[in-house]
C-alpha positions in Angstrom: -14.7 -11.0 0.5 -14.5 -14.4 1.6 -16.2 -17.3 1.1 -16.9 -20.7 2.6 -15.9 -23.6 0.4 -17.7 -26.9 0.5 -14.6 -28.3 2.0 -15.2 -26.2 5.4 -12.4 -24.0 4.8 -12.2 -20.5 4.2 -10.9 -18.7 1.2 -10.8 -15.4 -0.8 -13.7 -14.5 -2.9 -12.7 -14.2 -6.4 -12.6 -10.2 -7.2 -13.0 -9.1 -10.2 -9.9 -9.0 -12.8 -7.9 -5.8 -12.4 -6.3 -6.0 -15.8 -7.7 -3.0 -17.2 -7.5 -0.9 -14.3 -4.7 0.9 -15.3 -6.4 2.0 -18.6 -9.8 2.5 -16.7 -8.2 4.8 -13.9 -5.9 6.5 -16.5 -9.1 7.3 -18.4 -11.1 8.5 -15.5 -8.5 10.6 -13.8 -8.3 14.2 -15.2 -5.8 14.9 -17.7 -4.4 17.8 -15.5 -3.9 16.1 -12.2 -0.4 14.2 -13.3 2.2 14.3 -16.1 1.4 11.0 -17.3 -0.4 7.9 -16.6 -0.7 7.2 -12.9 1.2 3.9 -11.3 -1.3 1.5 -10.4 -0.5 -1.3 -8.1 -3.2 -4.0 -7.0 -3.6 -7.0 -4.9 -6.9 -8.7 -3.9 -7.6 -6.0 -1.3 -6.4 -2.6 -2.9 -5.6 -0.5 -5.5 -2.8 2.1 -4.8 -2.7 5.0 -7.5 0.2 7.0 -7.2 0.5 10.0 -10.2 3.5 12.1 -10.9 3.2 16.1 -10.3 4.9 18.7 -11.9 7.7 19.9 -9.8 8.0 23.4 -8.5 10.3 26.2 -9.5 13.1 26.0 -7.3 15.8 28.8 -6.4 19.1 28.6 -7.8 20.7 28.3 -4.8 17.9 26.0 -3.1 19.1 23.3 -0.8 18.1 19.8 -0.5 15.8 20.6 2.4 14.4 23.5 0.3 13.5 21.2 -2.6 11.8 18.5 -0.6 9.6 21.3 1.3 8.7 22.9 -1.8 7.9 18.9 -3.2 6.0 18.2 -0.2 4.1 21.4 -0.4 3.2 20.5 -4.0 1.8 17.2 -2.8 -0.1 18.7 -0.1 -1.6 21.2 -2.3 -2.4 18.5 -4.8 -4.2 16.4 -1.9 -6.6 18.9 -0.7 -7.5 20.3 -4.1 -8.3 17.0 -5.3 -9.8 15.5 -2.5 -13.4 15.2 -3.3 -13.0 14.2 -7.0 -10.7 11.3 -5.5 -13.6 10.3 -3.4 -15.8 10.0 -6.2 -13.2 8.0 -8.2 -12.7 5.7 -5.4 -16.2 4.8 -4.9 -16.3 4.0 -8.7 -13.3 1.7 -8.4 -14.7 0.1 -5.2 -18.0 -0.8 -7.2 -16.1 -1.7 -10.2 -13.2 -3.8 -9.1 -14.2 -4.6 -5.6 -11.2 -3.2 -3.9 -10.4 0.0 -2.1 -8.7 2.7 -3.7 -5.7 4.3 -1.9 -3.9 7.5 -3.7 -0.6 9.2 -3.6 1.6 11.5 -5.4 5.3 11.8 -6.5 6.7 15.0 -7.1 10.6 15.2 -7.8 12.2 13.1 -5.4 9.7 12.9 -2.7 6.9 10.3 -2.8 3.9 10.4 -0.7 1.1 7.7 -0.2 -1.9 9.5 1.4 -3.9 6.4 2.5 -3.1 2.7 2.8 -5.3 -0.2 3.8 -3.8 -2.1 6.8 -5.3 -5.6 6.2 -5.2 -8.2 9.0 -3.6 -11.7 8.1 -3.5 -14.5 10.3 -0.6 -16.8 10.6 0.1 -20.1 12.4 3.8 -20.0 13.6 5.9 -22.6 15.4 8.1 -21.8 18.2 10.9 -21.1 15.8 9.3 -18.6 13.9 7.8 -16.9 17.2 10.9 -16.8 18.5 12.2 -14.9 15.6 9.8 -12.3 16.1 10.0 -12.0 19.8 14.0 -11.4 19.3 12.7 -8.4 17.2 10.7 -7.0 19.6 12.9 -7.8 22.4 15.7 -5.7 20.5 13.4 -2.8 19.9 13.0 -3.5 16.1 9.4 -3.9 16.4 6.7 -2.8 18.9 4.8 -6.2 18.5 4.9 -9.6 17.1 2.7 -8.1 14.5 5.1 -5.2 13.4 7.8 -7.9 13.5 5.9 -9.7 10.9 5.2 -6.8 8.8 9.0 -5.9 9.0 10.0 -9.4 7.9 7.3 -9.4 5.2 9.1 -6.2 4.0 12.7 -7.4 4.0 11.7 -10.2 2.2 10.2 -8.2 -0.3 12.8 -5.8 -1.0 15.5 -9.0 -1.1 13.7 -11.2 -3.1 12.0 -8.7 -5.5 13.2 -10.0 -8.8 12.2 -13.5 -7.8 8.7 -12.3 -6.5 8.2 -10.7 -9.9 9.2 -13.9 -11.6 6.6 -15.8 -9.6 3.9 -13.1 -10.2 4.5 -13.5 -14.0 4.4 -17.4 -13.5 1.3 -17.3 -11.9 -0.4 -15.0 -14.2 0.7 -17.6 -17.0 -1.3 -20.3 -15.2 -4.3 -18.3 -14.7 -4.6 -17.7 -18.2 -4.2 -21.4 -18.9 -7.0 -22.2 -16.5 -8.9 -19.6 -18.3 -8.6 -21.2 -21.9 -9.3 -24.8 -20.3 -12.6 -26.6 -19.9 -15.2 -25.4 -17.8 -15.9 -28.5 -15.4 -18.4 -27.0 -13.0 
């Protein structure tokens, strides 16, 4: 999924648009799998599909641990029962969108993602940034610089969610303007 530009630098190849992915996947997934349409999130490497399952029946005096165990059991049963079909759909998704498909399920208060793509990224950091990562490693917060960097990215994502959402919206507006503009190839 990488192209070498005429300038000699590397950039990501354009993956097909995934704007219709939620609709296509919602139409492709069997109606009896989820209580509604699955939640779809996409980036340039992966589509994550998470569906909500019907919650199990609980005993009236069930504890929170009992409920969580029943929900995990329901998700586990779904995972096993749908494995072959999910693999077929994932192969179709990969062909159509040129992205891997990962699956998960939510039941009551329990949410489990079965698979995740771990994609290596390269970053050049100056000493002050490396020292931040090394401090996280030395303090036991992370096992390695790679884990420390992932931890930092998650932290920024949690605390800057509204700003990142606004930025994504603005970027999609720019993409739309580019599509409407003249073709100068």
